[in-house]
C-alpha positions, -999 to 999 in steps of 0.1 A, spaced: -526 -416 42 -546 -388 26 -559 -378 60 -523 -376 73 -513 -354 45 -542 -331 50 -534 -328 87 -498 -318 79 -507 -292 52 -516 -263 75 -482 -266 93 -465 -268 59 -483 -237 47 -473 -218 79 -437 -228 74 -438 -215 38 -454 -183 50 -427 -179 77 -399 -185 52 -414 -161 27 -418 -134 54 -382 -139 65 -369 -136 30 -389 -105 24 -376 -89 56 -340 -99 46 -344 -81 14 -365 -52 26 -347 -42 58 -315 -30 40 -337 -10 16 -352 7 46 -320 12 66 -295 21 38 -294 55 21 -300 58 -16 -287 46 -40 -275 17 -19 -310 8 -8 -319 1 -44 -289 -21 -48 -296 -42 -17 -316 -69 -35 -289 -72 -61 -262 -75 -35 -282 -102 -16 -287 -121 -48 -250 -123 -57 -239 -128 -20 -240 -166 -22 -218 -165 -54 -195 -140 -37 -191 -164 -7 -182 -193 -31 -157 -172 -49 -141 -160 -16 -136 -195 -4 -123 -208 -37 -100 -178 -43 -92 -163 -9 -66 -139 -23 -93 -119 -42 -110 -110 -9 -76 -101 6 -68 -80 -24 -101 -60 -21 -92 -52 15 -57 -41 6 -68 -19 -23 -95 -1 -4 -73 3 28 -42 15 10 -57 37 -17 -86 49 4 -109 44 -26 -140 51 -4 -125 85 5 -117 95 -30 -152 84 -41 -174 96 -11 -205 78 -25 -188 46 -14 -182 59 22 -215 46 38 -206 10 27 -176 9 50 -159 -15 26 -126 -20 45 -144 -29 77 -169 -50 58 -142 -71 41 -117 -74 70 -135 -100 91 -145 -122 62 -109 -121 49 -96 -134 83 -124 -161 84 -116 -173 49 -78 -174 57 -84 -193 89 -107 -218 71 -80 -226 45 -52 -229 70 -69 -250 97 -97 -268 80 -92 -272 42 -54 -269 47 -50 -255 12 -28 -227 25 5 -240 37 20 -216 63 57 -210 62 82 -188 80 109 -172 59 138 -149 68 118 -118 56 89 -127 79 112 -133 108 128 -99 105 94 -83 102 82 -102 133 111 -87 153 102 -52 141 65 -57 148 74 -70 183 95 -39 190 67 -16 178 41 -35 199 63 -36 231 67 2 227 30 9 228 26 6 267 58 26 271 48 54 247 46 90 259 9 91 248 -3 55 253 -39 63 240 -24 76 207 -1 47 203 -28 21 211 -53 38 189 -30 36 159 -20 1 167 -56 -12 170 -69 8 141 -42 2 115 -9 -15 124 -22 -49 135 -42 -50 102 -10 -43 83 8 -70 102 -19 -95 96 -21 -87 59 17 -91 55 14 -127 66 -18 -132 46 -3 -119 13 29 -139 18 9 -171 22 -19 -164 -3 1 -153 -33 12 -187 -47 5 -189 -85 13 -168 -116 -24 -159 -117 -21 -145 -81 9 -124 -90 -8 -110 -121 -39 -101 -101 -19 -83 -75 0 -62 -100 -31 -53 -120 -52 -45 -89 -25 -21 -76 -22 -4 -110 -60 0 -113 -64 13 -78 -36 39 -82 -50 49 -116 -84 56 -101 -68 78 -74 -47 95 -101 -78 104 -121 -94 120 -91 -62 140 -83 -59 152 -119 -95 162 -120 -92 181 -87 -61 199 -101 -79 209 -133 -110 221 -114 -90 238 -87 -105 217 -59 -87 211 -26 -55 228 -36 -29 235 -8 -8 266 -11 -29 274 -42 -11 249 -64 -6 215 -47 -34 190 -53 -51 169 -26 -81 146 -23 -108 147 4 -89 173 25 -121 189 38 -132 154 51 -99 148 69 -88 121 44 -53 107 44 -52 118 8 -56 154 20 -19 159 23 0 163 -10 30 145 3 10 115 15 -10 115 -18 23 115 -37 35 85 -17 3 65 -24 6 73 -61 43 65 -63 42 31 -48 24 13 -77 44 30 -103 69 2 -104 42 -23 -110 28 -3 -139 63 1 -155 70 -36 -151 38 -45 -169 50 -24 -198 85 -37 -202 81 -73 -192 83 -95 -224 52 -116 -232 31 -99 -205 3 -95 -229 -10 -65 -248 -38 -59 -222 -13 -57 -194 10 -34 -215 -19 -10 -222 -30 -10 -186 6 -4 -174 12 24 -200 -20 42 -191 -12 38 -154 23 52 -158 9 83 -176 -18 89 -150 4 83 -120 33 105 -131 8 132 -141 -9 130 -107 24 130 -88 34 161 -108 2 178 -96 13 172 -59 45 191 -65 63 168 -41 101 167 -42 100 133 -27 78 122 -55 104 133 -81 131 112 -63 107 82 -62 99 85 -99 135 88 -110 146 59 -87 119 36 -101 126 45 -137 163 43 -132 162 8 -118 139 -4 -146 162 14 -171 192 -6 -159 173 -37 -169 161 -27 -203 186 -1 -216 219 -15 -227 238 18 -230 245 35 -196 254 68 -214 219 68 -230 203 59 -196 221 87 -177 213 112 -204 176 103 -205 176 104 -166 190 139 -165 165 151 -191 136 134 -173 146 151 -140 147 185 -156 114 179 -173 97 167 -141 111 196 -121 98 221 -147 64 203 -150 59 202 -113 65 240 -111 81 236 -77 97 270 -81 61 284 -80 53 268 -46 46 293 -18 68 271 4 100 258 -11 96 279 -43 118 304 -60 103 332 -40 123 321 -10 160 328 -9 186 305 8 172 275 26 135 277 20 108 273 47 99 238 37 135 226 39 140 243 72 108 227 85 122 192 77 156 201 93 138 211 125 116 180 124 146 157 119 163 174 148 133 168 169 133 131 159 169 128 169 162 144 202 134 120 209 156 90 201 184 103 224 160 110 252 143 76 249 168 54 231 152 20 237 117 25 224 114 61 213 83 82 220 60 55 208 38 47 177 21 77 162 36 100 189 60 122 169 35 150 161 21 154 196 56 154 211 71 178 186 68 208 209 88 192 237 118 181 215 121 206 187 147 235 188 123 257 169 86 264 177 64 283 152 31 277 170 22 243 157 33 207 157 48 193 125 51 159 108 86 144 105 86 141 67 111 112 67 106 75 70 139 70 87 136 97 113 100 86 118 110 51 127 140 64 148 118 88 168 89 63 175 109 31 180 143 42 192 177 29 180 168 -8 182 138 -1 159 157 18 132 184 -8 131 159 -37 126 139 -16 101 170 -8 80 180 -45 81 145 -54 70 147 -31 40 181 -46 31 168 -81 35 138 -76 11 159 -57 -14 185 -86 -16 157 -112 -17 138 -94 -45 170 -90 -66 180 -127 -62 145 -137 -71 145 -115 -102 177 -131 -116 166 -166 -108 132 -161 -124 147 -147 -155 173 -176 -157 145 -201 -153 122 -183 -178 94 -182 -153 59 -171 -163 57 -134 -172 34 -124 -143 60 -136 -118 89 -119 -136 69 -87 -138 63 -88 -101 100 -94 -93 110 -64 -115 83 -42 -99 97 -51 -64 133 -44 -74 122 -11 -88 97 -2 -60 121 -8 -31 146 19 -42 117 41 -50 106 37 -14 141 43 -1 145 75 -21 110 88 -15 111 78 21 138 104 27 112 131 24 79 112 29 67 96 61 59 59 54 75 39 82 42 26 96 19 28 65 11 2 39 37 6 11 68 -10 26 48 -38 42 31 -47 9 65 -47 -7 77 -70 21 48 -94 17 50 -96 -21 88 -101 -19 83 -129 6 58 -146 -17 80 -141 -48 110 -156 -30 89 -186 -19 77 -192 -55 112 -189 -67 126 -214 -42 99 -239 -51 98 -235 -89 131 -221 -100 160 -241 -86 195 -226 -92 209 -241 -124 245 -229 -122 269 -208 -103 263 -178 -125 231 -170 -108 247 -174 -73 273 -148 -83 246 -123 -91 235 -124 -55 264 -101 -47 247 -73 -66 233 -59 -33 
């Protein structure tokens, strides 16, 4: 027996050496390939990776939430030091793997198909069918493969993954924290005079070609989570940590939106605050008076009259407003010329020259969600899109009343209020901001679907009074 053990020992030692060598290479290769300071963090990342995998499989929504926050807020573009990590791409595939595992193997996720998802599926089908018929097929296909299919996948993922009050609370807090981080960078850039457009309007990462490099797009990204921050503040029993987080978020977001000098941003802020005010302020006279004062204060704080475009220096219809009128006219012409599928996804800007009645030497964005959808999907697309917005607004409102009636957990009630406030904010801001094929409305859609599902399962209707409130929309 001893002889047998001695005979096996060299092979055992060789195996140990091979394992140690492999482990060393596993730790050492990232340190050689990654730039500093990520090379120094590689051993720590590898050490916590097994724990991260366990957490991802036990709480799949966390992984999904990381992907959404980085993709929507472009955190890695606001903080360039994170750029080399390619976090959205790094998280995308594991997210899909974890979701597939829980649907087909562990069966912990129960797929369902609601009215909200059905309407979205029809709109997604119209957009997808329009890709091969687009004026510029490469542009449409590039946007669909780079962004839109990810948005569609995450709509379903969020709707199925957000199931408990803890999930709703995490979603609201993550959106508020993500927006607060972007707000801090925007405010810092404004104070330091970095990346200002027209000398006064703040941007982020403009020199690097970031999505945040347009003040209107930046305003849109900051405005979307404002409803979540406000709902954390006003929802009873939400907890003092959530209230502080929400209050800080409101201040930062409003301040940052003011720095963008976006008129669509003003409309969005007033719409969100107005809807929340209807829920918490008893006197309508007081609410209207406060709303008027808030509008005047915001307009003065933004200093829109000092803008080089759309400011007081221009008489009559200013250049910015005329630019929108010309762009909306071009969108209408596109829809009339191609009524069934429009010019195709992400095709408005390259086709502006051919459909606009006014040419000033460069193509322009449409600066309107409604005309954006009309131009790029035709009349069927805009009809389904408007119906989709109506569907989620009605669903969110019914859920809010039923949750309040059933005294549901505060995180779920806060989510419902945030959705009811956020959708009008999207509608108002969408008049001047292009968000038909970007994240905000689709996150609202997914969270509305999840909220309606939770409401149906946990808050049955107790009396006819709740049913009567459905007619509010």
